[in-house]
C-alpha positions in Angstrom: 23.6 15.9 -5.1 21.9 17.1 -8.3 23.4 14.2 -10.2 21.9 11.7 -7.7 18.4 13.3 -8.1 18.7 13.3 -11.9 19.6 9.6 -12.0 16.7 8.7 -9.7 14.3 10.7 -11.9 15.6 8.9 -14.9 15.1 5.5 -13.2 11.5 6.4 -12.1 10.7 7.7 -15.6 12.0 4.5 -17.1 9.8 2.5 -14.7 6.8 4.5 -15.7 7.6 4.1 -19.3 7.8 0.3 -18.8 4.4 0.5 -17.2 3.1 2.3 -20.2 4.5 -0.4 -22.4 2.7 -3.0 -20.3 -0.6 -1.2 -20.7 -0.5 -1.5 -24.4 -1.3 -5.2 -24.1 -5.1 -5.9 -23.8 -4.7 -7.1 -20.2 -2.7 -4.0 -19.2 -4.7 -1.4 -21.1 -5.9 1.0 -18.4 -8.8 2.2 -20.6 -10.3 -1.3 -20.5 -10.6 -1.3 -16.7 -10.9 2.4 -15.8 -14.2 3.4 -17.3 -15.7 6.9 -17.4 -17.7 6.0 -14.3 -14.5 5.0 -12.5 -12.8 8.3 -13.5 -15.8 10.3 -12.3 -15.9 8.4 -9.0 -12.2 8.7 -8.4 -12.2 12.4 -9.1 -15.0 12.9 -6.7 -13.2 10.8 -4.1 -9.9 12.6 -4.5 -11.6 16.1 -4.3 -13.3 15.0 -1.1 -10.0 13.7 0.3 -8.1 16.8 -0.6 -10.8 19.0 1.1 -10.3 17.0 4.4 -6.5 17.6 4.6 -5.6 19.7 7.6 -3.3 22.7 7.3 -0.3 20.6 8.6 -0.9 17.9 6.0 -2.6 15.3 8.2 -6.0 13.8 8.0 -8.9 12.5 10.2 -10.4 13.6 13.4 -10.8 12.5 17.0 -8.5 9.7 18.1 -7.4 9.1 14.5 -6.4 12.7 13.9 -2.8 12.8 12.6 -2.7 9.0 11.9 0.5 8.4 9.9 -1.1 5.4 8.0 -4.1 7.5 6.8 -1.8 10.3 5.7 0.4 7.8 3.8 -2.6 6.2 2.2 -4.1 9.5 1.2 -0.8 10.4 -0.4 -0.7 7.1 -2.3 -4.2 7.9 -3.6 -3.0 11.2 -5.0 0.1 9.6 -6.5 -2.0 6.9 -8.1 -3.8 9.7 -10.1 -0.5 10.8 -11.5 0.2 13.8 -9.2 3.7 14.0 -7.8 5.3 16.3 -5.2 4.5 19.8 -6.3 3.1 18.7 -9.7 -0.3 17.8 -11.0 -3.8 18.6 -9.7 -2.9 17.2 -6.2 0.7 18.0 -6.2 0.3 20.5 -3.3 -1.6 17.8 -1.3 1.2 15.4 -1.9 3.7 18.0 -0.7 1.7 18.5 2.5 1.6 14.7 3.1 5.4 14.6 2.8 5.7 17.7 5.1 3.5 16.1 7.8 5.1 12.6 7.8 8.6 14.0 7.9 7.6 16.2 10.8 6.5 13.0 12.6 9.9 11.3 12.1 11.6 10.8 15.4 15.4 10.6 15.8 15.1 6.8 15.9 13.6 6.8 12.5 10.1 6.0 13.8 7.3 7.8 12.0 4.2 8.3 14.2 1.7 11.1 14.6 2.4 12.7 18.0 -1.3 13.1 19.0 -2.6 9.9 17.6 -4.1 7.1 19.7 -3.5 4.1 17.5 -3.8 0.4 18.0 -0.6 -0.5 16.1 1.8 2.4 15.3 4.0 0.1 13.1 1.1 0.1 10.6 1.5 3.9 10.4 5.2 3.6 10.1 5.0 1.1 7.3 2.5 3.0 5.2 4.3 6.3 5.8 7.6 4.8 4.8 6.0 3.2 1.7 4.6 6.6 0.6 7.8 8.5 1.3 9.8 5.9 -0.7 7.4 6.4 -3.7 8.0 10.1 -3.5 11.8 9.8 -3.2 13.5 11.0 -6.3 10.5 13.1 -7.3 11.2 15.6 -4.5 14.3 17.8 -4.1 13.9 17.9 -0.3 17.3 17.1 1.2 15.8 15.8 4.5 13.7 13.1 2.7 16.7 10.8 2.1 17.9 11.1 5.6 14.6 10.4 7.3 13.5 7.7 4.8 16.8 5.9 5.4 16.3 6.1 9.1 12.8 4.8 8.8 14.0 1.8 6.8 16.8 1.1 9.3 14.2 1.0 12.1 12.2 -1.6 10.2 15.3 -3.7 9.6 16.4 -3.4 13.2 13.0 -4.4 14.7 12.4 -7.6 12.7 12.0 -10.4 15.2 13.7 -13.8 15.1 10.7 -15.4 13.2 11.2 -12.9 10.4 8.1 -10.7 11.1 7.0 -7.5 12.8 4.4 -6.6 15.4 2.5 -3.5 16.5 5.4 -1.5 18.1 8.9 -0.6 16.9 10.8 -3.2 19.0 11.9 -6.8 18.7 9.2 -9.0 20.2 8.6 -12.6 20.6 5.6 -12.6 18.3 4.7 -11.1 14.9 1.7 -11.1 12.7 1.1 -11.3 8.9 -0.7 -7.9 8.8 2.0 -5.7 10.2 4.6 -7.8 8.4 3.2 -7.1 4.9 3.2 -3.3 5.7 6.9 -3.5 6.5 7.8 -5.7 3.5 6.1 -3.4 1.1 7.9 -0.4 2.6 11.2 -2.2 2.3 10.5 -3.1 -1.3 9.6 0.5 -2.2 12.8 1.6 -0.6 14.9 -0.9 -2.5 13.3 0.2 -5.7 14.8 3.7 -5.2 18.2 2.6 -4.1 17.9 2.6 -0.2 19.9 -0.3 1.2 17.9 -3.2 2.6 19.9 -6.3 3.8 19.1 -9.5 1.8 18.8 -11.4 5.1 16.0 -9.2 6.2 13.9 -10.0 3.1 14.9 -13.7 3.3 13.7 -13.8 6.9 10.4 -12.2 6.0 9.8 -14.7 3.2 10.4 -17.6 5.6 7.9 -16.0 8.0 5.2 -15.5 5.4 5.6 -19.0 4.0 5.3 -20.5 7.5 2.0 -18.5 7.9 0.3 -20.3 5.1 -2.4 -22.8 6.0 -3.1 -26.0 4.2 -6.1 -24.5 2.4 -3.8 -21.9 0.8 -4.9 -19.0 3.0 -2.9 -17.4 5.7 -3.1 -17.4 9.5 -2.8 -14.2 11.4 0.1 -15.4 13.7 2.3 -18.5 13.7 0.6 -19.8 16.8 -2.1 -21.0 14.5 -5.6 -19.9 13.3 -8.0 -20.0 10.5 -7.5 -18.4 7.1 -9.4 -15.3 6.0 -9.6 -13.3 2.8 -8.1 -10.0 3.9 -5.0 -11.4 5.6 -4.6 -14.0 2.9 -4.5 -11.3 0.2 -1.9 -9.5 2.3 0.1 -12.7 2.6 0.2 -13.1 -1.2 1.2 -9.5 -1.7 4.0 -9.9 0.9 5.5 -12.7 -1.2 5.2 -10.6 -4.4 6.8 -7.6 -2.6 9.7 -9.8 -1.4 10.4 -10.9 -5.0 8.6 -14.3 -4.9 6.6 -14.3 -8.1 5.9 -18.0 -8.6 5.8 -21.2 -6.7 3.4 -23.4 -4.7 2.7 -20.7 -2.1 1.7 -18.1 -4.7 -0.5 -20.6 -6.5 -2.2 -21.9 -3.4 -2.8 -18.4 -2.1 -4.3 -17.2 -5.4 -6.5 -20.3 -5.5 -7.7 -19.6 -2.0 -8.5 -16.0 -2.8 -10.3 -16.9 -6.1 -12.6 -19.2 -4.2 -14.2 -16.2 -2.6 -15.2 -14.4 -5.8 -18.5 -14.5 -7.6 -19.8 -12.8 -10.6 -21.6 -10.3 -8.4 -19.4 -9.4 -5.5 -16.3 -9.8 -3.4 -15.9 -10.7 0.3 -17.9 -8.2 2.5 -16.6 -8.5 6.1 -17.1 -4.8 6.7 -14.4 -4.1 9.4 -11.7 -5.2 7.0 -13.4 -4.7 3.7 -11.2 -1.9 2.3 -8.0 -3.4 3.8 -8.9 -6.7 2.0 -9.5 -5.1 -1.3 -6.3 -3.0 -1.1 -4.3 -6.1 -1.0 -6.5 -8.3 -3.2 -6.3 -5.8 -6.1 -2.5 -6.0 -5.9 -2.5 -9.8 -5.7 -4.8 -10.2 -8.7 -3.1 -7.5 -10.7 0.2 -9.3 -10.3 -1.4 -12.6 -11.2 -3.1 -11.2 -14.3 -5.1 -13.4 -16.7 -8.5 -14.8 -15.8 -8.1 -14.2 -12.1 -7.7 -10.4 -12.7 -10.4 -10.3 -15.3 -12.8 -11.9 -12.8 -11.9 -9.9 -9.8 -11.5 -6.3 -10.9 -14.9 -5.7 -12.7 -16.7 -7.0 -9.6 -14.8 -4.9 -7.1 -14.9 -1.9 -9.4 -18.7 -1.9 -9.6 -19.1 -2.7 -6.0 -16.9 0.2 -4.9 -18.8 2.6 -7.1 -22.1 1.4 -5.6 -20.8 2.1 -2.1 -19.6 5.7 -2.8 -21.5 8.4 -1.0 -23.0 11.4 -2.9 -20.3 13.6 -1.5 -17.5 11.4 -3.0 -16.4 9.6 0.1 -16.6 6.0 1.2 -17.5 4.8 4.7 -15.8 2.3 7.0 -15.8 1.5 10.8 -12.1 2.3 10.5 -12.6 5.8 9.3 -13.9 7.7 6.3 -10.6 9.2 5.2 -9.0 5.7 5.4 -11.8 4.1 3.4 -11.8 6.8 0.7 -8.0 6.6 0.2 -8.1 2.8 0.0 -11.0 2.9 -2.5 -9.3 5.4 -4.7 -6.1 3.4 -4.7 -8.0 0.2 -5.7 -9.9 1.9 -8.5 -6.8 3.5 -9.9 -4.4 0.6 -9.7 -4.7 -0.2 -13.5 -3.1 3.2 -14.2 0.1 1.4 -13.2 1.8 4.6 -12.2 3.5 3.6 -9.0 6.5 1.3 -9.0 5.4 -0.6 -5.9 2.3 -1.8 -7.8 4.1 -2.8 -11.0 5.5 -6.2 -11.9 
């Protein structure tokens, strides 16, 4: 057992060292993108987020209280600052996120807050699995491997015949691009740390995502048809990257579509999905690099800082903890600390 953890720690250390090597190039230099103003804003955001964590490790209030997706995203925000389970300024907060999500794991592998009224619990399962996979190997908890493996098996076993996923942990006749990218990122993070994911599962997901692309390069929500939109198109590009598709016509068309929304001043502002869109757009443009990244990140960085409240939080119709976690992840992505965000 100790040998396995040691090997995983070496692998993760090597990945982070590779990230540090990338940052020595001008494009990958975190200091170029993460200004003192960003550092201050992120620290205020993380402190606010840490203060909102409940004793059991969960976040949010009302019908969103205990939402697994919010807990997973908050944990990712702390990890993005360099804290790990039990280590760093937010190490205890990371531990409590792990505690809560593992307590929500059902015998089937499904991770869902027991008292949460949620529109699509597979979102929560996907974000929770992603976070736990990023923590795997950095935590000595023996139950993490067992419950993470079960969570991954549930994703694999609920993929529909089209290659995608929908709101609930069961095989359905339909799927959508939004839930699908959550599950693909979780599977990629799991594969990164040695959890088995069948090749045919990833191949099926790639086929589904490619079929979801419209002629304009953007992505429809479901295969039944529909217009393209910035948030789900950013998610579609990231799904391909997460599945190991780094080049090709689908990637180029998708990036061209996303780039068409950008201006020197701002980024797309549809408020309901604003933070969701930026969470995926920052990953898409980071992977693309070059002029696309150089045009996107300064705009979204400045816009996010202008939206931050005096207490350090960000607001969204989908919840304040959700928005704050998303904003902190976006602003910290050039740190390149997390394997799931690295090339």
